[in-house]
N, C-alpha and C positions, 0 to 999 in steps of 0.2 A: 504494500500500500504506500503510495507516495505521501510525502509530508503534507502537501497541499490538500489531498483528499482526506487525510487524517484530521486536519483542522476542520474541514467541513463536517466530518462525522461527529466531532466533539460538539460543534454548534448544534447539530441535530439532537444529540443525546441530551444536552442541557435543556433545549426547548421542548423536547418530547417529555422530559421529566416535569416541566412546568405544566404542560397540557394534562398530564396524568393527575397532578395535584389539583388542578382546576376541575377536572372530571369528578374527582372524589368529593371536593367541596360542594359542587353544584348538586351532585346526586344526594349528598347528605341533607342539603337544605331544600330539596325538591318537595313540593306539596303534591303527593301522589293523587289525592282526590281531585284537585284542580290545578294541574301543572301549568306553570306560567310559560307562555309561548317563547318569551325571550330566553328563559332559562333553558328550555329544550333546544333552542337554536344554538345557544352557547355550548351546551354539551355536545351537540352534533358537530359543531365546528372544531371543537377540541379533538374529537375522534377523527374527523376528516383530515386535520392537519397532520396527525400522527401517521395516518394511513398514507397520505400523499408523500410525506418525507421518507417513510420507510420504503415505499415503492421506488422512489428516485434512487436510493442508495442500495437497493437490492436486499433489504432486511425482510426476507420473505415471511418469516413467522409473524412479525409485527403486522405486516400488511394483510396477511390472511385473516387474522383474528379481528383487527379493527375494521376490515371490510364488512364482515357480518355484523359487527357491533354497529357500524354506521348505517347499515340497512335497517336494523331494528329501530335506531334512533330517528332515522328519516321517516319511517312509518308513524312513529309516535308523535313527531312534531306536526305531521300532516293530518293527524286525527284518525289514521287508518289502523291504529294499534293502541290498545288500552294498557297503561302501565299498572303494575301491582307491586305490592311489597316484595313478592318473590322475584319479580323481574329486576327491581332495583337492587336486591341482594345479589342477583346474578351479575348485574352490571358492575357492582362494586368488586365482586370476586374477580371478574374479568379484568378490571383495572389493576388489581393486585398481580394477576398473571402477566399482564402487559409490562408491569414494572419489573418482574423477574426476567422476562424475555429481554427487555431493554438492558438490564444489568449484564445479561449474558453477552449481548452484542458489545456492550461497552468494555467488558473485561476480556473479550475474545474467547469466551468459554463455549462449550458445546450446548446447543439448544435442546431443551427437553421437549422433543416433538410429541411425546405422549400428552403433556400438559396442553400443548397447542391444539391437538386434536380434540381433547376433552373440552376445552374452552369453545372451540367451534361448534361441537356437537350440542352443548347445552344452550348456546345462543340460538342455534337452529330450532331446538325444542321450544324455546321461549317464543319464537315467531309463530309456532304452531299452536301452543297452549300457554298463553301468558299468565294464567292464574293457577296452573297446575302446581303440584308439589315437586319443587325442583331441588329439594334438599335431601332427598332419599339417597342419591348417589351423585358422584361428581359428573357422571356422563348422562344424567337425565334418564336413566333406566335403559339406555341403548347400549348395544355392544360396540365398543370403539372399533373403528376400522384399523387394519394393520398400519402401523406408522412407518413411512418410508421417507427418509430425508430427501427433500427435493434435489439437493446437489448431487445425489447419487445417480439419479436417472434422467433428470431433465436435460433435454438437448442431446442425449446419447453421445456426448463428446463432440458433437458437430458444431456447436456454437460456443462462443465465449461466455463467461459467467455474466458479464454485463448484458449480453444479448438475451440470455435466458431470462434474467430477472426482468428485463423490459418487456419480454414477450408474455410473461406469466399473467394470466387473467386479462389479457388485452381485449378479449371478446366482450367483457363487461365493463372494465374500468382501466383506462390507460393512464390514470392520474393526470390527464391533461397534457401529457408530454408530446402527443402526436396529433393533436387537434389544434386548429388555429382559432381558438376561442378569443374573442376580443378582450375578455377579462384577464388573460394572461399578461397583458401589457402592464397592468397595475398590480398584479398579484405579487405579494412579497416573497414568493418562493415557498409556499406552503408553511410559512412561519419559520423558515430555516435561518434566515439571515437578519431578522429584526425581532424586536420584542413582540410577544403575542398580541395581536390586535383584538383585545377583549372588548374594547369599545370602538366601533368602526365609525368613520366619518359619515355624516348623514348622506344618504344616497349612494354609499359605496356598495359595490356589487360583491356577492360572495360566489365562490366557485362551487357548484354542486355536481355530484356524480352524474354521468349521462343517464338520461331516463327520468330524472327527478325534476320537479318544477323549479325554474330559476327564480330566486328571490328578487323582488324589486329593490329592496333595501335590506341591509344587514342589521338586525336588532342589536341592542346593547346586551352585555352579559348581565348576570344576576347582580342585583343591587347589593352593595355592602362587601362583595367579594373582590371587586375589581376597581375600587375607587382610585387606587394608586396608579393605575395604568391609564394614561391619557391617550387621546387620539393620535398624537404624534410620537408615541413611545418608540416606534421603530426608528424615527429620525433623530431622537434626542438621547439615545442610550448607546453605550458601547460595552461589549462584553470583554472583560479582562480576567485572565487567570488569577486565582487566589494567590499563587506563589509570587506573582509579580507585585501584588499589593503588599504581601508580607515582606518582600524585599524592600519595598519603598518605606514601610514602617520601620524596619531595622535601620535603614539609612537615616530616617528622620530622628531616630533615637540616638544614633551616633552624632548627628548634628547638634542635638541637645547637649551631649557630653562635651563636644568640641567648644560649643558656646560657653559652657561653664569654665572650661580651661582658659579660654581667652579672657573671661571676666576676671579670673584670678591674676592673670598676667597683667591685665590692664590696670588693676588696682595698685600695682607696684611702679607704674610709670608716673613720674612727677611732672609738675608744671603745666603749661598750656597744652603741650602734646598729650599729657595724661587726660586733661579735660575733654579734648577733642576725641580721644580714643574712647573715653567713657560714654560720650554722647553717641558715638557710632555703635558701641557695644549694646547700649540700650535699644537702639533701633534694630540691631541684629537679634536681640532677645525677643523683641516684639514680633519680628518677622518669623523667627524660629517657632514661636508659639502658634502663630497663624498657620504655618506650614504643617505643624504637628496636628493641630485641630482639623485641618482640611483632610490630611491623610487618614486620621483616625475615623473621620466621618464616613469615609469610603467603606470601611469594614463594619460599620454599624448597620444592623438589620433589625426590623421590627420583630418582637418576640412572638408575634402571630405566626411566624414561620415554624415555630415549635408548637404553639397552641393549636394550629389548624389540624394536626394529626390526631388530636384527642377526641373530637366528636365521633369519629369512626370507632376508636378504641372503646369509648364509653358505651356506645350503642351495642357493639358486639358483646362486650363483657357483661353488661347489664342483662342482655337476653340470655346469656349463658348461665348467669347466677339467678335468673328468674326474679330480677328486681326492676323497679321502675325508677329511673334516674334522669333528672334534668341537669344538663351541663350549662353553666353560665360562664362566659369568658369576658373579662374586662381588662382594659389596658393593653390590648394587642398591638397598639401602635408604639408602645414604649420600645426604644431602641437599645440594643446591647451588642457587644462585640461578636462578630461572626464566629470566632473561635470558641467563645463561650456557648453560643447557641448549639453548636454541634455536640458539645460535651454535656449539655443540660438534658438532652433527650432521654437518656437512660434513667437518671435520677428522678425526673419528673414522671416518666412512665411508671416506675416502680411505686412512687407515692400515690399516683392516681389509682393504680390497680389495688393497692392496699386499702385506700379509702372505699373503693367499691366492694371489696371482698370482706373486710373486717369492720368498716365504719358504718356504711349505710345498711339499714335493715331491709328485710323483705317487705312487700306491701302489707302482708297480713300482720307482721310484727309492728309496723309503724301505725297501722290503724288501731291495733290493740293498745298502743301507748298514747293514742290521741293525736298522732301526727298526721300530716298529709300522706296520701298513699304513695306519692312520688317523692323520692329523696332529691336533695339538691347538692351538686358538686360545683364549687366555685373555683375557677382559675383566674387569678388576678395578678397583674404586673403594674408596678408604679415606680417612678424614680424619686428617690429621697436623697437630696444632696448629690454626692458623688457616687451613690450606690443605687442599685436596682433591687427591689424587693418583690419576690414572687411568692404568692400565697396559694396553697391548696387547702380549701376548706370544705367540710361536709357537715350536714346536719344529722349525723347518725348517732350511734350509741356512745361515742367518746371512748377514750382509752380506759381500760379496766385497771385501776390503780392497785387493787388488792392482788389481782392475778400477776401483774408485773412485779410487785414486791416479792410475792411468793417464789416466782421463778428466779428472781435475782438472788434471793437468799439461798435457793437450791444450788445456784451456780457459784455462790460465794463472792458475789460482786456488790453486795449491799449488806451492811451490818447495822446501820442506824435503825432505831425502832420507829421513829415518827418523822421521816424526812419530808421536806416540803415538796409540793408537786413539781416545782422546777428542777428538783433533784431526781425525781422519779422518772419523768418522761424520757430524759436522755438515755435511760437504761436500755431502751429498745434498740439503740444503735450499737449495743455490744455484739461482738461476733457470735453468730450462732444463736442469738436470742430470739425466741418465738414463744408466744403464749397461745398459739392456735391449737384448738383441740384436735384438729385433724389436718393432715397435709393434703392440699389440693393442687391441681395443675395451675392454679392462679397464684397462690402464695401459701405461706405457712411453714416453709423450711428454715426460716431464720437466717438465710444466707444473703439477704438483700439490703437491709437497712444500714448495716455497718458500711457496706460498699457505697450506699447513697451518701452518707456523711463524708466518707473518705474522698469521693469524687467532687463533692461540693467544696471541701476544704482545699483540694488540689487547685481549685479555681480561685482561691483566696477568699472564699465565702464561708458562711456559717448558717446552720439551720437550727431553729428553735421551735418548740412545740407548745401549743396551748390547747387544753382539752378540758371538757366538762361533761361529766356523766349524764347521758340522756340528751345532751344538747348538741354535741359534735366536737370535732377536732380541727385545728388549723396547723399546718406545717408551713413555717415562714422561712424562706431562703433569702439571705442578703448577700449580694455579690457586688464587686466593683464594676463600674461601667466598662472598664477596659483592663486588659492584662498587660498593657505595654508601658504606659507612662503615667506618673502620678505626681501631683503637687504635694510637697512635703515640707516639714520643718525639721531641720537638722539640729540634733541635740548632742551634747558631749558628756561622756562619763570617763573621767581620766583622760587618756589619750585616744580613746575610741569614739568614733562618730556614728550615730544612729539616725535613721529617718523615720519620722512619725507622719502618717498621712494627714494632711490638713483637715480632711473631712471629719475627723474624730476629735480635733482639738477645739476646746471651748475657749480657753484663755490660759495664760501663763502668769504666775505670780511669784514674788519673793516673800514668803510668809514671815510673820513675826512670831515670837515665842508664845504670845497669848493665843494665837490661832491653833497651836499644836496641842493635842491631847493624847493620852494613852488609855486604852480600854482593853483589858484582857490580853495584854502584851501586843496589842495592835495599835500602831500610831494612826491618829486621825487628824484631819485638818478641817477647821471650821471656815466655811465660805458662805457669807451672807445668811447666817443662821442655820446652815445645813452642814452636818458632819459627814465627811467623805473619807474613806480609807486611803492610806498612802502605801505606795509600792516603791521600793528602792530598786532602780534598774541595775545598780552595781551588784546587788545580791543575786538577781536573776541571771546576770551574765558573768558572774564570778570575776569581777574586775576590781581594781584598786582605785577608789574614787579620790577626788581632791577634797570633797566635802562630805562628811558622814552625816552631819546634822542638816535637816531640811531648811532651817532658817538661814543657813550659810550658802545654800544653792538656789535652784529654781524648781518650782513645782508646776508641772504642766497638767492642767485639768482636762481629762479625757472623757468623752461620752460615747458609749457604744449603743447597740440596739436596746439593751435592757439595763445597763449599769453606768455609773459615774464614779470616777476615782481620780486620785492624784498620783502622778508619776514623778519621782524625785530624780533630778539630773544635776550635773555640775553647772552647765551653761547652755544657752541657746546660741547656735552657730549662725543660723539664718535660714530664710525660706528659699526653696529651690525646687525646680522641676527635675525629676529623676526618672531614669529608664529602669524598669523592673526586670531583673534577671532571676530566673528560677534557681533557687538554692537546692531544692529537692532533686532536680534533674541532674545536677553535677555533684551533689554531696549526699545529703539526706534531709528529711524534714526536721526542723528545730522548733521546739515549743516557743511561742511568742514571736516568731520571725516568719514573715510572709515571703521574703525574697532578699535580694541584694542589688546593689547598684554601684556604678563607677563614678566617683566624685571628680570634680574639676581638676584636682591635683593628681589624679590617677589612682588614689587609694580606693579601697572597697569599703562600703558602708552597708550595714544590715538594715533592712526595712522592717520596722516593728509591726506586729499584728495586734491591733488594739483589742479585738474581740478575744483573742487568746490570753492577752494580758489581763483582761477583766476576769476571766475564769481563774487565773492565778491569784488575783486579789481575793476572790470569793473563797478559794480553797485555803488560803493562808489565814484569813481572819475570822471566818465564820460569822461575819457581821452582815446583816441584810442591808444591801446597798439601795 
């Protein structure tokens, strides 16, 4: 395969994936009793685009399945075919199969032709009996025909592969390659080379398969699902490989470090030249920040790209568990770093499955408890300062405190007699911890929650739990907006410099002796009538400080998601934008540290994890903060 053709293939794979996602979203939102014509047209166009592109590139398996799917959708949008729940289920299942086929072509793996044949067979059964029971077997009760890979026989070696793929199915559909239809002049190439035109310009023509009625105008796609795609999306967007963006981000990070180095050098230049240099360096700092913000914005994606996969999961799992569940999604437009989005999928999926399996009760149980028959699962994302908070809430039974404590004592991980709720709930994150009475194929083996917390902490985030018996539970995940660059305050302990993220700093003070108290061997500081615990950074990091007494140094007041405390340091070095480097990847995870950075003088400074430090305070003092 030539490099040029490989690039075209990659464009097709990406856009076909987008069409499959749109198919699933529209099918999930479809009103089966009174389907919206615009929605049906959008679903049809998505399938048609996949079929057209796969036909052009000779991806026979994709073309064969989407051809039958397109026929079914064409009849549905013309009113010649009545949709049913069973048919929508089949279309969703076919979408999954198309995704598997697409991945096989993308990875250059062998096609599972048995699945292709089964998908074709059950779609044909739908065309004959749209309300029949299609769940009894994968093949609709029919005996699958022997599967023969097309490449093995087609053309009998007389024609090239390209010729065979173009000849296939030409009696019914030549994908518009050999007909001189006027619409080809303005067609974007079956969506291969531009963003999907989910909302077409008024009066724009759509390409329909031969034999179907040509549309006078192309309707808009389903409301709410395509707002971000404008009429000129194909002209105003450019596809760029993620690796190129990552490289640009790394370079912008190096630019930040270089700018810091120049700032240090410039501070040593005296006289008028030094003043001119400082002025230029300020301009460089401003431009560097703008470049960094612009580059980071390229990697920011709406969290809806993760949330959109859960309606299907909730629908399928609720049916499997015989529960009625309404999924509510809020804050889907909240943006987060693309690298985080990809690594959030598994933790969120596990939490959603747990809420459905263990949290929300069956309809009968809910009615007996005076609740509504249908349970509610809320997925919510919001930005708070320099962090994003994702919540998974349900109105189910809540966590069983007594059962958790019993299990914890059996495992030897809890010895307190009457611990607070905030000490009990995190126990479920212990490895192998499970209170499920029986193991199901949904959950209950106790091998997931510890991985959930570990994955979230690997992203520099934290997870907290709120639960009330009979009312429900909320799992709240707090994450930094980006993994690359952070604004921080540099603090010194002895000769070592540390960086504290500005988002957690309330203020810094030099306390007087009358502000300092001691309670149960724990030092406290009084700030505006409130006593806060003090944490000595030199003790945590095993360093030799300049000042042991807080009144001789600086106390930085820190606020996390649930706690406030004071951190004792020797001095404030200054505010600085720093590039985050993973410490765990190159060394190991260190408690209280989220990463490292290179300072302007070339030295390495550790970036402190405020949330972990808050837990250290709580563990040391036993004082409710």
